[in-house]
Structure formats: C-alpha cells, structure tokens
C-alpha positions as CSV (number, residue, x, y, z in Angstrom):
1,M,-43.5,-72.7,4.1
2,L,-42.9,-74.0,7.6
3,D,-42.5,-70.7,9.4
4,G,-45.9,-71.0,11.1
5,L,-45.2,-74.5,12.4
6,A,-42.4,-73.7,14.9
7,L,-43.5,-71.3,17.6
8,I,-41.1,-70.2,20.3
9,A,-42.5,-70.1,23.8
10,G,-39.3,-69.3,25.8
11,W,-35.5,-69.3,26.1
12,A,-32.9,-69.4,28.8
13,R,-29.2,-70.0,29.2
14,S,-26.6,-70.5,31.8
15,P,-23.9,-68.1,32.5
16,V,-20.8,-68.8,30.4
17,A,-17.5,-69.3,32.3
18,P,-14.0,-69.9,31.1
19,R,-12.7,-73.5,31.1
20,G,-11.5,-74.3,34.6
21,G,-13.6,-71.6,36.1
22,A,-16.8,-71.3,38.1
23,L,-18.6,-74.1,36.2
24,A,-15.6,-76.5,35.9
25,A,-17.0,-79.2,38.2
26,L,-20.2,-79.7,36.3
27,T,-20.9,-82.4,33.7
28,P,-23.1,-81.4,30.7
29,H,-26.3,-82.7,32.3
30,Q,-25.5,-81.0,35.6
31,L,-25.0,-77.7,33.7
32,A,-28.0,-77.9,31.4
33,A,-30.7,-79.6,33.5
34,P,-31.3,-76.6,35.8
35,V,-31.6,-74.4,32.7
36,L,-34.2,-76.7,31.2
37,Q,-36.1,-76.8,34.4
38,A,-36.1,-73.0,34.7
39,L,-37.2,-72.7,31.0
40,L,-40.2,-74.9,31.5
41,Q,-41.1,-73.1,34.8
42,R,-41.0,-69.7,33.1
43,A,-43.1,-70.9,30.2
44,G,-45.7,-72.6,32.6
45,L,-45.2,-76.0,30.9
46,P,-45.1,-79.3,32.8
47,P,-42.2,-81.6,32.0
48,A,-44.6,-84.3,30.8
49,A,-45.5,-82.1,27.8
50,V,-42.0,-82.3,26.3
51,D,-41.7,-84.8,23.4
52,A,-38.1,-84.4,22.5
53,V,-34.8,-82.7,23.5
54,V,-32.3,-81.9,20.7
55,L,-28.9,-80.5,21.9
56,G,-25.6,-79.7,20.4
57,N,-22.5,-81.0,22.0
58,A,-19.0,-81.2,20.6
59,L,-16.7,-82.5,23.3
60,G,-18.7,-85.3,24.9
61,A,-16.8,-87.9,22.9
62,G,-19.8,-90.0,22.1
63,G,-22.8,-91.1,24.2
64,N,-25.9,-89.0,24.1
65,P,-25.7,-86.0,26.4
66,A,-29.2,-84.8,25.4
67,R,-30.6,-88.0,27.0
68,L,-28.8,-87.4,30.2
69,V,-30.0,-83.8,30.3
70,A,-33.6,-84.8,29.7
71,L,-33.6,-87.4,32.5
72,A,-31.7,-85.2,34.9
73,A,-34.2,-82.4,34.4
74,G,-37.1,-84.8,35.3
75,L,-38.6,-85.1,31.8
76,P,-40.6,-88.3,31.2
77,E,-38.7,-91.4,30.2
78,R,-40.7,-91.5,26.9
79,C,-39.1,-88.2,25.8
80,A,-36.9,-88.6,22.8
81,A,-33.4,-87.2,23.0
82,L,-31.0,-86.4,20.1
83,T,-27.4,-85.1,20.4
84,V,-26.1,-83.1,17.4
85,D,-22.3,-82.7,16.8
86,T,-21.5,-80.2,14.1
87,Q,-19.0,-78.6,16.4
88,C,-19.6,-74.8,16.7
89,C,-22.7,-75.0,14.5
90,A,-24.4,-77.6,16.7
91,G,-26.6,-75.3,18.7
92,L,-28.3,-73.8,15.5
93,D,-28.4,-77.2,13.7
94,A,-30.2,-78.5,16.8
95,L,-32.8,-75.8,16.2
96,A,-33.2,-77.0,12.6
97,V,-33.7,-80.6,13.7
98,G,-36.3,-79.5,16.2
99,V,-38.2,-77.6,13.6
100,G,-38.1,-80.8,11.4
101,L,-39.6,-82.9,14.2
102,L,-42.5,-80.4,14.6
103,A,-43.0,-80.2,10.8
104,S,-43.0,-84.0,10.4
105,G,-45.5,-84.5,13.2
106,Q,-43.0,-86.5,15.3
107,A,-43.3,-84.0,18.2
108,S,-45.3,-81.1,19.2
109,V,-43.1,-79.7,22.0
110,V,-39.3,-79.7,21.6
111,V,-36.5,-78.2,23.6
112,V,-33.5,-77.4,21.4
113,G,-30.1,-75.8,22.0
114,G,-26.6,-76.8,23.2
115,V,-24.4,-77.6,26.1
116,E,-20.7,-77.8,26.6
117,A,-18.8,-78.7,29.7
118,W,-15.3,-78.1,28.2
119,S,-13.8,-78.4,31.7
120,R,-15.0,-82.0,32.0
121,A,-14.3,-83.1,28.4
122,P,-13.0,-86.6,28.3
123,L,-9.3,-87.3,27.4
124,R,-9.1,-88.6,23.9
125,A,-6.7,-91.0,22.2
126,H,-6.5,-93.0,19.0
127,R,-6.5,-96.7,19.5
128,P,-3.1,-98.3,18.5
129,L,-2.9,-100.5,15.5
130,S,-1.0,-103.2,17.4
131,P,-1.2,-104.5,21.0
132,S,2.4,-103.4,21.7
133,A,1.8,-99.8,20.6
134,E,0.7,-97.0,22.9
135,P,-2.5,-95.0,22.3
136,V,-1.9,-91.7,20.6
137,P,-3.6,-88.8,22.5
138,Y,-5.2,-86.0,20.6
139,E,-7.1,-82.8,21.3
140,R,-8.6,-82.1,17.9
141,P,-10.1,-84.7,15.6
142,A,-9.9,-84.4,11.8
143,F,-12.5,-82.3,10.1
144,A,-11.4,-82.9,6.5
145,P,-9.8,-86.1,5.0
146,D,-6.8,-84.2,3.6
147,P,-4.6,-82.8,6.4
148,A,-3.2,-80.2,4.0
149,H,-6.7,-78.7,3.8
150,D,-7.7,-79.2,7.5
151,P,-5.9,-76.4,9.4
152,D,-6.6,-75.8,13.1
153,M,-9.1,-73.0,13.4
154,L,-6.5,-70.8,15.1
155,V,-4.0,-71.4,12.3
156,S,-6.7,-70.7,9.7
157,A,-7.8,-67.4,11.3
158,A,-4.1,-66.3,11.6
159,R,-3.5,-67.1,7.9
160,H,-6.6,-65.2,6.9
161,A,-5.7,-62.1,8.9
162,A,-2.2,-62.1,7.3
163,A,-3.4,-62.8,3.8
164,H,-6.0,-60.0,3.9
165,G,-4.0,-57.5,6.0
166,V,-6.4,-57.4,8.9
167,A,-4.5,-55.2,11.3
168,R,-3.8,-56.4,14.9
169,A,-5.0,-52.9,16.1
170,A,-8.4,-53.4,14.3
171,Q,-8.8,-56.8,15.8
172,E,-8.0,-55.4,19.3
173,H,-10.5,-52.5,18.8
174,Y,-13.2,-55.0,17.8
175,A,-12.5,-57.2,20.9
176,L,-12.4,-54.3,23.3
177,L,-15.8,-53.2,22.1
178,S,-17.1,-56.7,22.8
179,H,-15.9,-56.7,26.4
180,A,-17.0,-53.1,27.0
181,R,-20.5,-53.9,25.8
182,A,-20.8,-57.1,27.8
183,L,-19.8,-55.3,31.0
184,A,-22.1,-52.4,30.4
185,Q,-25.0,-54.7,29.7
186,R,-24.4,-57.2,32.6
187,A,-27.6,-56.3,34.4
188,A,-29.7,-56.6,31.2
189,L,-28.2,-60.0,30.4
190,R,-29.3,-61.4,33.8
191,N,-32.8,-61.6,32.4
192,E,-31.9,-64.5,30.2
193,I,-29.4,-66.2,32.5
194,V,-30.4,-69.0,34.9
195,P,-27.9,-69.0,37.8
196,V,-25.9,-72.2,38.0
197,A,-23.4,-73.1,40.7
198,G,-23.8,-69.7,42.3
199,L,-22.9,-67.8,39.2
200,D,-25.5,-65.4,37.7
201,H,-23.5,-63.6,35.0
202,D,-21.0,-64.3,32.3
203,A,-17.6,-64.6,34.1
204,Y,-15.2,-63.7,31.3
205,P,-15.8,-60.1,30.3
206,R,-13.3,-57.7,31.9
207,P,-12.3,-54.1,31.7
208,L,-9.4,-53.6,29.3
209,T,-7.6,-50.7,27.8
210,P,-6.0,-50.3,24.3
211,A,-2.7,-49.9,26.0
212,R,-3.0,-53.2,27.8
213,A,-4.3,-54.9,24.6
214,A,-1.2,-53.7,22.7
215,R,1.1,-55.3,25.4
216,M,-0.4,-58.7,25.0
217,P,2.0,-61.2,23.3
218,A,1.2,-62.3,19.8
219,L,0.0,-65.9,19.5
220,R,2.2,-68.3,17.5
221,P,-0.3,-70.8,16.0
222,E,2.3,-72.3,13.7
223,A,5.4,-73.2,15.7
224,H,7.7,-73.1,12.7
225,L,6.7,-69.5,11.8
226,D,7.1,-66.2,13.6
227,P,3.7,-64.4,13.6
228,D,3.2,-61.4,11.4
229,Q,3.2,-58.7,14.1
230,A,1.1,-56.3,12.0
231,T,-1.8,-58.8,11.8
232,A,-1.1,-61.1,14.7
233,L,-3.8,-62.7,16.9
234,T,-3.6,-62.4,20.7
235,A,-5.5,-64.0,23.6
236,L,-7.8,-60.9,23.5
237,T,-8.8,-61.5,19.8
238,V,-9.6,-65.2,20.2
239,S,-12.7,-66.5,22.0
240,A,-11.7,-68.3,25.2
241,Q,-12.5,-72.0,25.8
242,A,-15.6,-72.1,28.1
243,D,-18.5,-74.0,29.7
244,G,-22.2,-73.1,29.1
245,A,-25.6,-74.1,28.0
246,A,-28.5,-72.4,26.2
247,L,-32.0,-73.7,25.4
248,V,-35.1,-72.7,23.4
249,L,-38.6,-74.0,23.7
250,L,-40.4,-74.8,20.4
251,A,-44.0,-75.8,20.1
252,S,-46.6,-76.4,17.4
253,P,-49.7,-74.2,17.1
254,A,-51.7,-77.2,18.5
255,A,-49.4,-77.5,21.5
256,V,-49.6,-73.8,22.1
257,A,-53.3,-74.0,22.3
258,R,-53.4,-77.1,24.4
259,W,-51.0,-75.9,27.0
260,G,-51.9,-72.2,27.0
261,L,-48.4,-71.1,26.0
262,S,-47.5,-67.5,25.2
263,V,-46.0,-67.2,21.7
264,R,-43.0,-64.9,22.1
265,A,-41.4,-65.5,18.7
266,R,-41.4,-67.8,15.7
267,W,-38.9,-69.6,13.6
268,R,-38.7,-68.2,10.1
269,A,-35.8,-70.0,8.4
270,S,-32.6,-71.9,9.0
271,A,-29.5,-72.7,6.8
272,S,-26.7,-75.2,7.3
273,V,-24.1,-74.9,4.6
274,G,-20.6,-76.0,3.7
275,G,-17.6,-74.1,2.4
276,T,-13.8,-74.5,2.2
277,P,-12.3,-76.3,5.2
278,D,-9.2,-74.2,4.6
279,T,-10.9,-71.1,6.0
280,P,-13.9,-72.2,8.1
281,L,-14.6,-68.7,9.5
282,L,-16.0,-67.7,6.1
283,A,-18.9,-70.1,6.3
284,A,-20.9,-68.0,8.8
285,E,-21.5,-65.3,6.3
286,R,-22.5,-67.8,3.7
287,A,-25.0,-69.4,6.1
288,A,-26.4,-66.0,7.1
289,T,-26.9,-65.0,3.5
290,E,-28.7,-68.3,2.7
291,A,-30.9,-68.0,5.8
292,L,-32.0,-64.5,4.7
293,R,-32.8,-65.8,1.3
294,R,-34.9,-68.6,2.7
295,A,-36.7,-66.1,4.9
296,G,-37.5,-63.9,1.9
297,L,-35.3,-61.0,3.0
298,A,-33.2,-58.9,0.7
299,G,-30.4,-58.1,3.2
300,P,-29.4,-57.3,6.8
301,A,-31.2,-54.0,6.8
302,A,-34.4,-55.9,7.6
303,L,-33.0,-57.2,10.9
304,H,-33.6,-55.6,14.3
305,T,-30.8,-57.6,15.9
306,L,-27.9,-59.6,14.6
307,E,-25.7,-62.0,16.5
308,L,-22.6,-63.7,15.2
309,H,-20.6,-66.1,17.4
310,D,-17.3,-64.5,16.7
311,A,-14.7,-67.0,17.7
312,F,-12.1,-64.6,16.3
313,A,-12.0,-60.9,16.0
314,V,-10.9,-61.3,12.4
315,Q,-14.0,-63.4,11.7
316,G,-16.3,-60.6,13.0
317,L,-14.4,-58.0,10.9
318,D,-14.6,-60.1,7.8
319,F,-18.4,-60.7,8.4
320,C,-19.0,-57.0,8.7
321,Q,-16.9,-56.2,5.6
322,R,-18.8,-58.7,3.5
323,W,-22.2,-57.4,4.7
324,G,-21.3,-53.8,4.7
325,L,-21.9,-53.4,8.4
326,D,-20.2,-51.3,11.1
327,P,-19.0,-53.6,13.9
328,A,-21.2,-51.6,16.2
329,Q,-24.2,-53.2,14.5
330,L,-23.1,-56.7,15.5
331,N,-23.5,-58.3,19.0
332,R,-24.7,-55.2,20.7
333,R,-24.4,-56.7,24.2
334,G,-21.1,-58.3,23.6
335,G,-20.3,-61.4,21.6
336,G,-18.3,-64.6,21.8
337,L,-15.0,-62.8,22.3
338,A,-16.3,-61.4,25.6
339,R,-18.3,-64.5,26.7
340,G,-16.1,-67.3,25.7
341,H,-16.7,-70.3,23.4
342,P,-18.6,-73.3,24.8
343,I,-18.4,-75.0,21.4
344,G,-21.6,-77.0,21.2
345,A,-23.6,-74.3,23.0
346,S,-22.1,-71.2,21.4
347,A,-24.6,-70.9,18.5
348,A,-27.5,-71.6,20.9
349,V,-26.2,-68.8,23.2
350,A,-26.2,-66.5,20.1
351,L,-29.8,-67.5,19.4
352,V,-30.9,-66.8,22.9
353,R,-29.3,-63.4,22.7
354,V,-31.2,-62.6,19.5
355,L,-34.5,-63.7,21.1
356,A,-33.9,-61.8,24.3
357,D,-33.0,-58.6,22.4
358,L,-36.1,-58.9,20.2
359,W,-38.2,-59.2,23.3
360,A,-36.4,-56.5,25.2
361,D,-36.7,-53.6,22.7
362,G,-38.1,-55.0,19.5
363,R,-41.7,-54.7,18.2
364,P,-44.0,-57.4,17.0
365,G,-42.8,-58.6,13.6
366,D,-39.2,-57.5,14.1
367,L,-36.6,-60.0,12.9
368,G,-33.3,-61.2,14.2
369,L,-30.6,-63.5,12.9
370,A,-28.0,-65.7,14.6
371,A,-25.0,-67.1,12.7
372,V,-21.9,-69.2,13.4
373,A,-19.1,-70.9,11.6
374,G,-17.7,-74.3,12.5
375,A,-14.7,-76.6,12.0
376,G,-14.5,-78.3,8.6
377,G,-15.9,-75.3,6.8
378,L,-19.5,-75.5,8.0
379,G,-21.8,-72.6,8.7
380,A,-25.2,-72.3,10.3
381,A,-27.7,-69.5,10.7
382,A,-31.3,-68.9,11.7
383,V,-33.9,-66.1,11.3
384,V,-36.5,-65.7,14.0
385,Q,-39.3,-63.1,14.4
386,R,-40.8,-61.6,17.4
387,G,-44.4,-62.8,18.0
C-alpha cells in the first residue's frame, strides 16, 4: 500500500475563464506560475524545497510547459519538470505520476496538476508530403488509428444521447443546476482560487432559466445529419472551451517533518483506464469504479464528496445512472458545465474541488473522489482522504 506515502499539504487553482475571455492574453506559464507561488506561500514552503513539477497540458503542441511554469515561478533550476498529455485526463494522471515519484524515492516534494491556455494554443498543421504541397491545418489530432472508431467528442456525446434516449430537457435541467450551484457558491469558491489577471472568480457561470435554455438552438455535430431534437445537445449542455490552472502539493512523510508542513489530506488511490474510443465519456465511470476498488471501498456511499468533470450533460447523467446517484449528489458547487473546460487542467480543477470541499465541511477521515473521461476512450480517477 502506498497511501501513506503521498501526503497533501495544499491546493490552489486559478479562476477558469472562457476561451478569449479574461485570461486570453496569458501563456500557460503566465497562468500557472502565480498559482504555484501562492500554493507554496500558503503552505509555508520555500521554493527550494520542491523537487519536481508534473503538469497536465493538452494544447501546448509539444515542448514542456511544466518546465516553463517551474522556472517562471522561481523554483530552483535543479527542479525536475514533466508534462503529461492524456488530454482531459492529464490533471489526474499528473497526480499519479507525482505519487510514483514519491514512492520510488525520486522526489520528496512534488507539485502536480494541470494548466491550459486554450486562448493561446498554437495553430497546428500536418506537414505536407511533398515540397509543392500546402500544410494541412487541423484542430483535433487523431486519438485512435481507425477514423471510423475515432469520433469527435461532441459527435460521440450526441450519438450516445440519441442512442440511449437522453432527453434534451433532462440535459438542460442538469446543466442549469450546475450553473445555479456555481453562482450560489461563488463566495465559497474564492477560498481555493488565486486571482489571476484581476479575475478572482470563475467567469462562465451565469443565471439561466428553463425557458431560455429551451430556446437555444440545437448543435449539429454531424453536418450531414439533422440533430434529433428530442435528445439534441446545445451550447448549454456542452462544457465551454476555457483557460485555467490547478495545482496540488504532495510531500513524503519525511518532507512533512523536515519542513513542518500541515497534512491536510492524503492520496489513497488512482486509476487510469482505457475503454472504447467510440464513446469516450463512458471511461470516467470505469476509472472511478477502479479507483474505489483500489482504495478498498465498496461503492460511492463511502464518499463525502464526488466531482466529475462533466464535459457534457449527457455524460453526467450517464455517470449518475450507472452509479445509482441523484445528480444533486455530484459536483455540489457546480461542475465543468458551469466552469468551462481547460482540457489539461480540468481534472486537476475537479481534484482541487474535492480537496476544498473535504476541508470546508468534511471530518478527519472523510473521503472524496475526482473522475474524468478523455479523448481516445481514456478515463482517470483518484480517491483522497481528509487528514
């Protein structure tokens, strides 16, 4: 068992803002560095104590954003830096990598999480096969070798809603609840948010009514097909493209003693799994179930708080159906539909939400779980426990 080797001494995140919004001018390291600095200051830890930074990032198009973040935040040059790209799963997969660094003795203090500056994402193109040909621009890389089994996430979600009869009205109700909760909890959420570029709250949540939701046009993810109006997705029921960063401070027991850190929580288990690339949204539930098993838990009833990064309302509804949950039990201060989707950071934001809620109203020993699904049929989840 490794659950006593990864102690959690703090967490922090930036606000999340829609692509092109309040954080649009910031690169990944400009967005995440102030969050990292605030995290260390809150924990009372000098920058020189950090051995490694492991960050998820999906849209940086190569390079090593974690290294830029580490240097921009003033960490020592000797600090290792690893960037993880498993798309939406990257923020939780970074946590698993950080736990591995502690368990293997390669580090004693690790900052993990994710950052995405979607507004500043590089333009991408495939190199031509001949000098006379033009580069071919693309927005989305392949996530499975067979294009027939690699649908766009939006297409896959729309197909799933139609195939399983997930009503548009049910999706809208779920999304409206997410926005209403996020607005009602804005003051409480400020405790975990580090102001960046003058923004101190998540910018996307907004007051909406069922009547307004019903007037929104149906999305048409497959141009050659008219959407099934009864199960259609709309802009309300799909998480918006966004910028954001979220970080968690991990330490070994020896490092906690050496630096006098306060143990606020501990890692219990992680799971990274694969499923069908045809319906990626299903992988979150698979990962969550496996994380519970690895933590020795029989089911979600043992959890004090549960966060799913719901990129689609149909995904959240499917997750609840499979686990026998009321949607009110999920994302109790608003989820990804209300915040937006900073891909490489989304799972890390969900983890920060779990930790913040455990600390706000949990008791010592209470458990929380964060889960996410990613392109290509990947899923990731983690169980943490209040210290």
